[in-house]
C-alpha positions in Angstrom: -133.9 47.9 88.3 -132.7 44.3 87.9 -134.4 41.1 86.8 -132.8 37.7 87.2 -132.9 35.8 84.0 -133.5 32.0 84.2 -132.2 29.6 81.5 -135.8 29.4 80.2 -136.0 33.3 80.0 -132.6 33.4 78.3 -133.6 30.8 75.6 -137.0 32.5 75.1 -135.3 35.9 74.5 -133.6 34.4 71.4 -136.9 33.1 70.1 -138.6 36.4 70.7 -135.9 38.2 68.8 -136.1 35.8 65.8 -132.6 34.4 66.7 -133.8 30.9 67.7 -131.6 29.3 65.0 -128.4 31.2 65.9 -127.3 28.6 68.4 -128.4 25.1 69.4 -130.3 24.7 72.7 -127.1 23.1 74.1 -125.1 26.0 72.8 -127.4 28.5 74.5 -127.0 26.5 77.7 -123.2 26.8 77.4 -123.4 30.6 76.8 -125.9 31.1 79.7 -123.5 29.2 82.1 -120.6 31.2 80.8 -122.3 34.5 81.4 -123.8 33.6 84.8 -120.4 32.2 86.0 -118.7 35.4 84.9 -121.3 37.5 86.8 -120.7 35.4 89.9 -116.9 35.6 89.7 -116.7 39.3 88.8 -119.7 40.6 90.8 -120.6 42.5 87.6 -124.2 42.2 86.2 -124.5 41.7 82.5 -127.5 43.1 80.6 -129.3 40.5 78.4 -128.7 41.7 74.8 -129.5 39.0 72.3 -128.1 40.8 69.3 -124.7 41.5 71.1 -124.5 37.8 72.1 -125.2 36.7 68.5 -122.4 39.1 67.4 -119.9 38.2 70.1 -120.4 34.4 70.3 -120.4 31.6 67.7 -121.1 27.9 67.7 -119.6 25.6 65.1 -118.5 22.0 64.5 -114.8 21.5 64.9 -114.1 20.8 61.3 -115.9 24.0 60.2 -113.8 26.0 62.7 -110.6 24.4 61.4 -111.5 25.3 57.9 -112.8 28.9 58.6 -109.8 29.8 60.7 -107.3 27.7 58.7 -106.2 25.7 61.7 -103.8 23.0 61.0 -103.2 21.6 57.5 -104.4 18.8 55.3 -103.5 16.4 58.2 -106.4 17.7 60.2 -109.0 14.9 60.1 -111.9 13.7 62.2 -109.5 11.9 64.5 -107.5 14.9 65.6 -109.6 17.9 64.8 -111.2 18.0 68.3 -107.9 18.3 70.0 -106.4 20.7 67.5 -109.4 23.1 67.5 -109.9 23.0 71.2 -106.2 23.9 71.8 -106.4 26.6 69.2 -109.5 28.2 70.8 -108.0 27.8 74.3 -104.7 29.3 73.2 -106.5 32.3 71.8 -108.6 32.7 74.9 -111.9 32.4 73.2 -113.2 28.9 74.1 -116.5 29.3 76.0 -117.4 25.6 76.1 -118.5 22.6 74.1 -121.6 20.6 73.3 -121.6 17.0 72.1 -120.9 18.1 68.5 -119.8 21.8 68.6 -117.6 24.3 70.2 -119.0 27.6 71.5 -116.5 30.4 71.3 -116.1 34.2 71.4 -115.8 35.5 67.8 -112.4 36.9 67.0 
């Protein structure tokens, strides 16, 4: 049996599981689009599993990602961190999308 999940249902599932602060609303929208696009392109249905999504995906500001994954060097600054981090995530095949202030990516 299948139930189609709307964006509202998707966001509500995180609140119901106590994971409302794991991602921003914009970050959840990025993940929702990523999953629904994948389903459309692959023809494979994905079961909504909030805990697995929280384990598999992350949302962080570019400077935090640069620090956590030791991307670049001391020359990484606010002016070039967006480009450096985006390229790093794309090169590693984990970039899911971006909000105004963050990148959403698959954890690795």
